[in-house]
VMD Tcl script that draws the C-alpha trace (Angstrom):
set ca {
  {0.06 0.03 -0.02}
  {1.87 3.06 -1.23}
  {1.78 6.20 -3.39}
  {3.59 5.44 -6.54}
  {3.57 8.57 -8.70}
  {2.56 12.14 -8.33}
  {2.23 15.28 -10.40}
  {1.14 18.87 -10.61}
  {-0.25 19.95 -14.02}
  {-2.01 22.66 -15.89}
  {-4.44 20.99 -18.19}
  {-2.24 18.41 -19.92}
  {1.14 20.36 -19.29}
  {3.07 18.47 -16.49}
  {4.67 21.18 -14.30}
  {6.44 18.76 -11.85}
  {6.31 15.00 -11.19}
  {7.91 12.44 -8.92}
  {8.06 8.82 -8.42}
  {10.47 6.73 -6.31}
  {9.76 3.61 -8.70}
  {10.82 2.85 -12.30}
  {7.87 2.71 -14.79}
  {6.28 4.54 -17.52}
  {3.55 6.28 -15.54}
  {3.63 9.52 -17.57}
  {1.79 7.94 -20.58}
  {-1.14 6.76 -18.37}
  {-1.12 9.99 -16.42}
  {-1.30 12.02 -19.61}
  {-4.33 10.06 -20.76}
  {-5.96 10.71 -17.37}
  {-5.06 14.54 -17.48}
  {-7.12 14.69 -20.77}
  {-10.10 13.41 -18.95}
  {-9.97 15.97 -16.09}
  {-12.49 18.73 -16.00}
  {-12.65 21.74 -13.77}
  {-16.26 21.00 -12.79}
  {-15.25 18.14 -10.63}
  {-12.87 19.13 -7.73}
  {-12.33 15.42 -6.66}
  {-12.01 12.45 -9.12}
  {-10.52 9.17 -9.41}
  {-9.81 6.85 -12.28}
  {-8.78 3.15 -12.32}
  {-6.21 1.86 -14.75}
  {-5.26 -1.78 -14.22}
  {-4.04 -2.39 -10.73}
  {-3.81 1.41 -9.90}
  {-5.96 4.16 -9.05}
  {-5.37 7.78 -9.96}
  {-6.80 10.36 -7.54}
  {-7.22 13.82 -8.76}
  {-7.79 17.22 -6.98}
  {-8.56 19.93 -9.55}
  {-8.33 23.13 -7.89}
  {-6.68 25.93 -9.94}
  {-4.27 23.25 -11.30}
  {-4.45 19.41 -11.48}
  {-2.92 17.61 -8.50}
  {-2.72 13.89 -9.18}
  {-1.37 10.87 -7.21}
  {-1.27 7.25 -8.46}
  {-1.62 4.39 -5.76}
  {-2.20 0.75 -5.61}
  {-5.78 -0.46 -5.23}
  {-5.42 -0.94 -1.44}
  {-4.46 2.60 -0.63}
  {-6.90 4.71 1.44}
  {-8.96 7.08 -0.71}
  {-9.17 9.57 2.20}
  {-5.44 9.55 2.78}
  {-4.74 9.97 -0.97}
  {-7.10 13.08 -1.20}
  {-5.61 14.46 2.08}
  {-2.20 14.07 0.46}
  {-3.48 16.03 -2.64}
  {-4.86 18.76 -0.38}
  {-1.52 19.09 1.32}
  {0.45 19.31 -1.85}
  {-2.01 21.95 -3.13}
  {-1.38 24.13 -0.07}
  {2.38 23.64 -0.25}
  {2.52 24.39 -3.99}
  {0.69 27.66 -3.74}
  {2.62 28.63 -0.67}
  {5.60 28.85 -2.99}
  {4.05 29.75 -6.27}
  {1.30 32.28 -7.18}
  {-1.50 31.28 -9.42}
  {-0.38 33.97 -11.95}
  {3.09 32.22 -12.07}
  {1.59 28.82 -12.26}
  {-0.40 29.82 -15.39}
  {2.85 30.64 -17.08}
  {5.29 27.85 -16.01}
  {6.48 25.71 -19.04}
  {6.30 21.91 -19.10}
  {8.46 20.59 -16.25}
  {9.25 24.15 -15.16}
  {8.47 23.52 -11.52}
  {10.69 20.47 -10.88}
  {12.18 22.18 -7.85}
  {8.90 21.20 -6.11}
  {9.59 17.52 -6.86}
  {11.28 17.38 -3.45}
  {8.08 18.36 -1.82}
  {6.22 15.71 -3.71}
  {8.77 13.19 -2.52}
  {8.86 14.28 1.15}
  {5.03 14.06 1.41}
  {4.61 10.75 -0.29}
}
mol new
graphics top color blue
foreach p $ca { graphics top sphere $p radius 0.5 }
foreach p [lrange $ca 0 end-1] q [lrange $ca 1 end] { graphics top cylinder $p $q radius 0.2 }
display resetview
């Protein structure tokens, strides 16, 4: 039971991502990002043996876990990441960051996973 992969994105533009595991999580995450809509703050998608939890609030905050991980804890993690991200980055700046332009935040993703 663990968090496997996490990212912050603006639409389908990944600003920062982190995983302590090897794997091609980005392709599946990019497909999930295309399905995210701003009208649902909390969402989740299944893909094989994994669940992608999404918090859509200004940006998309996503975490991938195995099937046995607690939904409540996954969403709490995302809320925490949202708070930390915007403590260091304004919404105006977040709207202009290029792809992978916030990789300095990967340490925060790692530390909170």
